[in-house]
N, C-alpha and C positions, 0 to 999 in steps of 0.2 A: 505493500501500498504505500501511495505516496506522501510525504512528508507537507505535514499543512504550514502552508504560511502564515505568518503571523496577523496577517489581516482574515485569511481562512480561520482561524483560531479566534479571533473577535467576534466575528458571523457567527461561528457554533457555539460561544461561551451565551450570548443572547438569545438566541432562538431557543437555546437549552434552555435558559434562565425562564423562558415564556413559552411552553411547549404545552400550554393548555391554554381555554378559551380566556381569553387577554380584556379588558375594558379597553373600549377604544381609543379616549384619550390618552391613557395609559400608555399604549401603544404608541402611537402618534410621539407623545416625548420620548421614549424611550430611543425611538429611532431618529429624531432631533438629535438625541444626546451622543448617540451613535456615531453620528457624523462628525459631530465635535471632538469628541475625543481619540477617532481612531487617524485622525490627521490624514483624513482625506483630501488631494489635491481638487475634488470635486465638491465644494462646500454648500454647493446649490443642487442640490440634486434632487432627481423626479420620485415621489413619494405614486406608487401604482397601487391599483385593486387588483385581486384576484380571487374569481367566486368560483367555485365548484358545483353544477348543477345537476341535480338528479333527472336527467333528460337524455333521451334518446337521439343524439341528433343524426341518426341514418332514417328517424323518418320526418318525412314532410311535413307533418304537424307539430312536430317537436322545437323547430329555429327557435332561437332567440337572437333577433337585432333590430336593434332601435337606436337611441340617441338619448343625450341628456346636456342641459345647459348647465355647467356647473357655478352654483353661486358666486364663488370666489374666482372666476375664471381658470385657466391653465398654467399662467407664468412663462405663455410662450407666444411668441408670431405666429399666426396661421397664416400661410398661403396659400389664397384662393382664385382661384381660375373658375369664372362662368361660361357656361355655352349658352348661347339665347339668338334670339332673332330679335330684329328691328330695335324698338324702344325699350327695351327689357335691357337691350345691352347697356344703354347708358344708365339706366337703373342700378345696374348691377356695380356701375363702376361708380356711380354716385352714394352709395352706400358704403363704396369702400374697398369694392374688390379688386386685387392687385391688377388680375387680368379679366377681362372680360372681351368674345366673340362671334364668330360663328363658323361657317367653312374654313374662314384662315384659321383659327386658333385649332380646329380638329384636325388641320394639315400638319400645323407646327408638331401637335402631340406625336402625330403618327409618325414625324419624321424624327423621334426622340428627343423631344424638348420635354422635360417632367417637372422643370421649379415650380412645383407648387405643392401642397399639402393635403389638400382637399377639392372636389371636382364638384361643382354644381352645374346641373341641367336644366333647361325646361320640358316640359312632355314633348312639346312639337321639334323638338330637336335630338332627341333618341334616337332616332332611323339615322343619325350622321355618324352616333356614337358605335354602331354596331360595328366597325371597321376597326373599332380599339379595344374592343374586347380584350384581346391577347397581351396590350399593352396595359390595359387599365385593372385588369381583373385582378391576377396575381399578386400585382401592389397592395389591392384593396381599395384601388379609387375608381372604382366605375359608380358613376351616379346610380341612387337606389331609393325610389317612395320611399323605404321603411326608415330610412333614417333622415328621410327628410332632405336629400342633396337632389331628388327628381321634383321640381316644385316652379307653380308660376309665379310663386311672391318671390322673387330673387330678391330683392332686397333686404325682406325678412328675413332671409336663409344668410346672408350674409351678416348680416349682422347678430344674428344666433352666434355663429361660427367664429366673431371677435368678441361677443360677450362670455365666451367659454365653451360651446358646445362642443361635444365628442360622443362618437361613434362609438358603437361596441356591436360585438357577435360573438354566441358562443362556438370554438372551436372544434372543428369537426372529430379530433382525437381528444379526448379528456374533459370533453363539455363544460372547459373553461373559459371564462369571460375575463379579459386582459381591459384595464383601462388607467390611464392617467390622472392623480386626481389633486395634482398641485407640484410646487416646489417646496422644499424645504425649507426656503426663506418666508414660506406662508405662515403666520401665525396658528397656533394650534386649534383657536375657533373657525378659520376659513379652511384648514384641510379639514378639520371635523365636518364643516357644512357642508362641504364639497364628498366626501364622503357618503354622510346621508343621505344625501340627494342621488349620487351612484346607485347606491345599495337600493334606494328606493323605488330607482327608473327600472331596475333590475326586477323586482319583486313585480312589479305590475306587468313586466311581459311574461309572466309565467303559462305556457303555452295551454290551453283546457287541456289536451289527452295527456298531460303530465300527470304523472300518480307518484303519490308518498312524498317524499321530501325533495323539495324543489332546489331551496338552498342549502346545499349539504355543506359547507365549508365556505368560510371570507378569510382572507390575509390580506396584510398590508404590508409593500417591502419598500425597498429603494433601491435607488441603480447602486447594482454590486454588493448587496446588503444584503440583512436579515430579512425573513419574510416573519411576521407574528401573528398568529390566527386571535381573529376578533371574536367576541363574544358577541353575539348578532342582539341579545336583548339590549346590550349599549349602546345601539346604533338608532338614539331616539332623539330628533331636533328636539332644540329647546326655545 
């Protein structure tokens, strides 16, 4: 067995200290303290939520995919591109989209340009995006009405994304949902508010065909750091 590095030992020690369900606020404080005490060069790390779901991802009626506007934002700049027609191109730009266009923007993406984080499209432009499936699909960038990235109201979509909207979906293998809930520079209250909002949205998207325990476990972790299991009863907004 390979010898653990000092940082790996630190991560293991924290994880073992909280190997049972932990109060959410305590977990946030513990992870923030770990970053400070571990001497990490990346002092503003991403907090991530991971939820193991009791669903059958092979069943079409048990898919989980949606989005949530995090009340405290994400702590990062989201580059937004919009495919639209006519006056909605300008509406997207006026709302703050980084890029907006029609056929010319589709062609640019097809040629290999990918300098955006989220792609929004109006319903009438979706036929144009058919040729981009092989490019966008593997990167998780294909617009989808389930997460609000296919919409006629492009201005609202852009503003929601700027305000901290993130999308999530259950992985095919493991039925786990991962999504960022903020940065370690956020206060405990800001991270907790995002955590509660994200968990509530995942709960709301429980498939009617899902039986038994839906949210089997909830973990909060940091970039290259420990993950702590959360007591779900402590995830109550105040």
